C-alpha positions in Angstrom: -68.7 86.9 119.0 -66.5 89.7 117.9 -64.0 89.1 120.7 -63.8 85.4 119.9 -63.1 86.1 116.2 -60.5 88.7 117.1 -58.7 86.3 119.4 -58.8 83.6 116.8 -57.3 86.0 114.2 -54.6 87.1 116.7 -53.9 83.5 117.5 -53.6 82.7 113.8 -51.2 85.7 113.3 -49.0 84.6 116.3 -49.0 81.0 115.0 -48.1 82.2 111.5 -45.4 84.5 112.8 -43.8 81.8 115.0 -44.1 79.3 112.1 -42.3 81.7 109.7 -39.7 82.4 112.3 -39.1 78.7 112.8 -38.8 78.1 109.0 -36.3 80.9 108.7 -34.2 79.5 111.5 -34.4 76.0 109.9 -33.3 77.4 106.5 -30.5 79.4 108.1 -29.2 76.3 109.9 -29.4 74.3 106.7 -27.5 77.0 104.8 -24.8 77.1 107.5 -24.5 73.3 107.4 -24.1 73.3 103.6 -21.4 76.0 103.7 -19.6 74.2 106.5 -19.5 71.0 104.4 -18.2 72.9 101.4 -15.6 74.6 103.5 -14.4 71.2 104.8 -14.2 69.8 101.3 -12.3 72.8 100.0 -10.0 72.8 103.0 -9.2 69.1 102.6 -8.6 69.6 98.8 -6.2 72.4 99.5 -4.4 70.3 102.1 -4.1 67.4 99.6 -2.8 69.7 96.9 -0.3 71.3 99.3 1.1 68.0 100.5 1.0 66.3 97.1 3.8 63.8 96.5 4.8 61.2 94.1 1.5 59.4 94.7 -0.3 62.3 93.0 -1.8 61.6 89.6 0.7 62.0 86.8 3.7 62.2 89.1 7.0 60.5 88.3 8.2 57.5 90.2 10.5 58.3 93.2 9.7 62.0 93.0 9.5 64.2 96.0 6.5 66.4 96.8 5.7 69.2 94.4 7.7 72.2 95.6 10.4 70.2 97.3 12.9 71.7 94.8 12.9 74.5 92.2 15.9 74.1 89.8 16.7 75.5 86.4 18.9 74.1 83.7 19.7 75.1 80.1 19.2 72.6 77.3 20.1 72.5 73.6 19.1 69.7 71.4 20.7 69.6 67.9 19.7 67.2 65.2 22.0 67.5 62.1 23.0 70.9 63.4 19.4 72.2 63.7 18.1 73.2 67.1 15.0 71.5 68.4 12.3 74.1 69.3 10.9 73.4 72.8 9.2 76.9 72.8 6.3 75.6 70.7 3.0 75.2 72.6 3.2 71.4 72.2 6.1 71.4 74.7 5.1 73.9 77.3 4.1 72.8 80.8 3.2 69.2 80.2 3.9 68.3 83.8 3.9 70.2 87.1 7.1 68.3 88.2 9.4 69.3 85.3 8.7 71.4 82.2 9.4 74.3 79.9 7.2 77.5 80.5 6.6 81.0 79.3 7.1 80.2 75.6 10.8 79.6 76.4 12.4 76.4 75.0 15.8 76.7 76.5 15.3 76.6 80.3 14.0 73.5 82.1 12.1 74.1 85.4 12.1 71.3 87.9 9.7 71.5 90.9 10.5 68.3 92.9 13.4 66.2 93.9 13.9 62.9 92.2 12.6 64.0 88.8 14.8 63.0 85.8 15.3 64.3 82.3 13.9 61.0 81.0 10.6 61.9 82.7 10.7 65.3 81.0 11.1 63.8 77.5 8.4 61.2 78.3 5.9 64.0 79.2 6.7 65.8 76.0 6.0 62.6 73.9 9.6 62.4 72.8 11.5 59.2 72.8 15.0 59.3 74.2 17.4 56.6 75.3 21.2 56.2 75.1 21.0 55.3 71.4 17.9 57.1 69.8 16.0 60.4 69.8 12.5 60.0 68.5 10.1 62.8 67.4 6.4 62.7 68.2 5.7 61.8 64.5 7.8 58.7 64.8 11.0 59.8 63.1 14.0 58.3 64.9 17.6 59.4 65.0 19.6 56.5 66.2 23.4 55.9 66.6 24.7 54.0 63.6 27.9 53.7 61.5 27.6 57.2 60.2 25.9 59.2 62.9 25.8 59.2 66.7 23.7 60.5 69.5 25.9 62.4 72.0 25.2 63.8 75.5 27.0 66.5 77.5 26.3 67.8 80.9 28.2 71.0 81.8 30.6 70.4 78.9 31.5 66.9 79.9 30.5 63.9 77.7 28.1 61.4 79.4 26.7 58.1 78.2 23.0 59.1 78.7 20.9 61.8 80.4 17.8 59.6 80.9 18.4 59.1 84.6 20.1 62.5 85.1 18.5 64.8 87.7 19.3 68.4 86.9 20.7 70.8 89.5 20.6 74.5 89.4 22.4 76.1 86.4 23.2 72.8 84.6 23.7 73.0 80.9 22.7 69.9 78.9 23.6 69.3 75.2 22.0 66.5 73.2 23.5 66.3 69.7 22.8 63.9 66.8 24.9 63.8 63.6 28.5 63.4 62.5 29.9 66.5 64.1 33.6 67.1 64.4 35.1 68.0 67.7 35.1 71.6 66.6 31.4 71.5 65.7 30.6 70.0 69.2 32.7 72.8 70.8 30.6 75.4 68.8 27.4 73.8 70.0 28.7 73.8 73.6 29.5 77.5 73.3 26.0 78.2 71.9 24.6 76.4 74.9 26.8 78.3 77.3 25.6 81.6 75.8 21.9 80.8 76.5 20.4 82.7 79.4 18.4 80.8 81.9 14.9 82.1 82.4 14.2 81.8 86.1 
């Protein structure tokens, strides 16, 4: 009877060992499968991000893929002679396509083709058209009998900048008030003196 019991014990040990080995293999395969699925999901997400285009959430209409361009332009907005401060946190990196960054409020960074200044102001919560400049709190500065909203691109007057797409080293002035030609020239010189942060 001793031999029979020994064989049964050996048989149980072998069965137990092969069962444990089988469970370990099964768990290893499940772990590999889970990691493979995660890797596929991450890879697909990276691919989508890298090829993101105007169809991406929050993207402007008619914009190219993110990274299709990287342009910088200087901007100066004057309301009754006071400079508008885009360096405040409320105006920093509101869109991946076009924005201010690095606590700088004088250099616009554009990261895709087809992105206009109108879209920049829209992302900042500022109203802008060819007649009015509107702050986030609702205050409007509109062209009337006494004051006017004026736009300049590279020193030249233009009717509006809403549909304007910046190119490298542009300088944009938006001025509201009753400035004399000399005062406008002074604002243009101030804008020209600004260093672009690239």
